N, C-alpha and C positions, 0 to 999 in steps of 0.2 A: 370264745368269739369279739369280738365290740360290732355291737349294734346301733343301727344310729334310724329314732323316730321323727317322724315326720309326727302334728298333727291334723289339723284341720285337712279333711280330701281323706288323710289318713283312717285313721283313729275314729273321734267323732265325723257325722255327716254336717258342717258346719256348711259347707255348699249348697248343701242340698236344704236346708233347715233355713239362712237367708235367700235364697228363693225361694221361694216358695212364702215366705213372710210376704216379699217383694210383694212380690202377683200379685198376693192378696190383699195387700192396700194400695198401690198403685193401677193406675188404668191402663201404664203397657203391659211388656211383657219381659219380664228380663231368661234370658235364653244360659243352664248353667253349659250350654258345647262353647260361649264366647266370653263363658267366668271369667278365666285369666287376662284375655287382649284386656275389660275394661277398664286396671286400671295405670293404659297407654293412653289412655282418651280426655277428653275432660268434658264426658255429656254429666246430666242429669244421674244417670244410673251409675255411675262410676265413682261422682263428689258421694251418690249415697252409702254405697259400698263402702269411703272410706271411712264415713263415720258409724258405720253399723259395724264396721270390725275392733272401733276406739268404745266404745261400747261395753261389760263385761255381764249387764245380764245380757245380752243374745247368746253368752257361751255356756248360760248356766244349767239349761237344763237341754242341749243337744245330746242329745244318746249315740252312745257307742256305730260303727260299725257291728252287723251282727258277728259273732265269733272273736272281737279284735278284745276283748279284754279277757275271755280265758285262755288266750293267743300270747297274750301280751304277757301274763304271768308265767304260764311255759317257758317262753322264751328267754324271764327276767332270774327264773330259776335254772333254767341252763347255762347261758349266758351275760354277758355285762351290754345292758343294755342303756340308754339314754336315748332320752327324747332335746332332739333339736327341733326349736318353731319360729319363724319369727311371726310370732302377737307382737305389740304394740309391750310396750318393756311395762308399761305400770298396768297390764295382766295379770304379772308372776304369782305373784303371790295366789290370783283367784283360779288362775291355771291348777299352780302346783295343790290348790285343794282337789280343786275337780278332777283331776284325777287318785287322789288317797282314797275319792271318798270308794272306787275302784279295785284299789289295795295296790295302788301302784304306784310305788315310792320316788321309785329311780329323780337317779340326779336330770334334769331340769334345763334347759339352757334356750332364753328367752332373745336370740339378735337380729339382729340385723338383716333382710329379703338381703345386702348385696353379701354380706359376709357369712351368709349360712354353709356353699357351699366351703369354704377356708376353715370352717369350725370345725364340717368331717371330718376337712382333712389335721386340722392342728389336733383331735381329739383320736387321729390314731382309726375312727371306725369304717371295715375290715367289708362291711352289708350295709345298706340302706336303707328304709322300707318309703316308700315316699308318694305319694298323687303327681306332680308337679312338672310338669317333662320337662323344663327349660333345665329346674335341678336336675335331676335327671342325667341328662344329655353332658352337663358340668362331673357332673361323679364319672360318668362312663367313661368322658376323656383326661378323670383326673386317676383311673382305672381301680375306682373306688365304683366293686358291684351293689348293683341298684332291680331289689326288685316293686316294679309298679305298679298298682296299684290301678286298674283301667274304669278311668271314668267321663263323662261326656268334653269337659274341657283340657286332656293331657292324647290328642289322635293325633298321630303320623306315624301311619302306617311305611310311607314311606326311606325312612328314617330307619322307624325300625326294619326294616325286612333287608337294614346293609349289618344289622350288628348282630340278628336275631342270635347267634351261635353264642352270644355275654350278659345278650338280654333277659332280663324276668320280669314279661308284662301278663297279671296272675287279675281273673276275677270271684275271688273270696281268699278271707282270711283262712278257711282248710285246707286254704292252696301254701301256705310259710314256713310248716313248720317244714313235712319231710325237704323244701327248698333249698332250704338254710342247715337242715340234716345231713345235706347232701355236699351243702359249697362246705360244712365244718369241718366233712371228710377227707376232702380235696377232691369229689368230684362235679360233673357239671350238670346241669337236673337241663 
């Protein structure tokens, strides 16, 4: 099975670390729950966040989520895993080093945010591991199964209740392998 995997918010705790850093260094408070809406605004927080994402030094020490690395290594042994991220293209070599320090040498594609779903389709990805609800909804409409990691910034329970039979919201990396196993055997979990 060809599996696509996002990085920030899915594999790495990038957003939690960014919000923590912001809240320790600023007088106002940034909330994880409003994170994905910030780029649509022209606030001080939005401008700071965009600048933050261009600085490679902010990514170097961000830890992965618990069990992400061993799970991805196992997926790599059993399936065709590719990483697709909308990080800035200038961060590609740093991102490759970040992944390789954990033994993950799978193909990495750094793409424009607006092209991410198109790239998943172009590469004929059969399943996506993602944290961004906007991408997850688009992938769902393209009939590409999604395992969505539950995060403060991706809540839309009303929408999910409509599609619950095809939707996989999970709370931990230890849920991933059983779902992939079920899907690769043609079953629904």
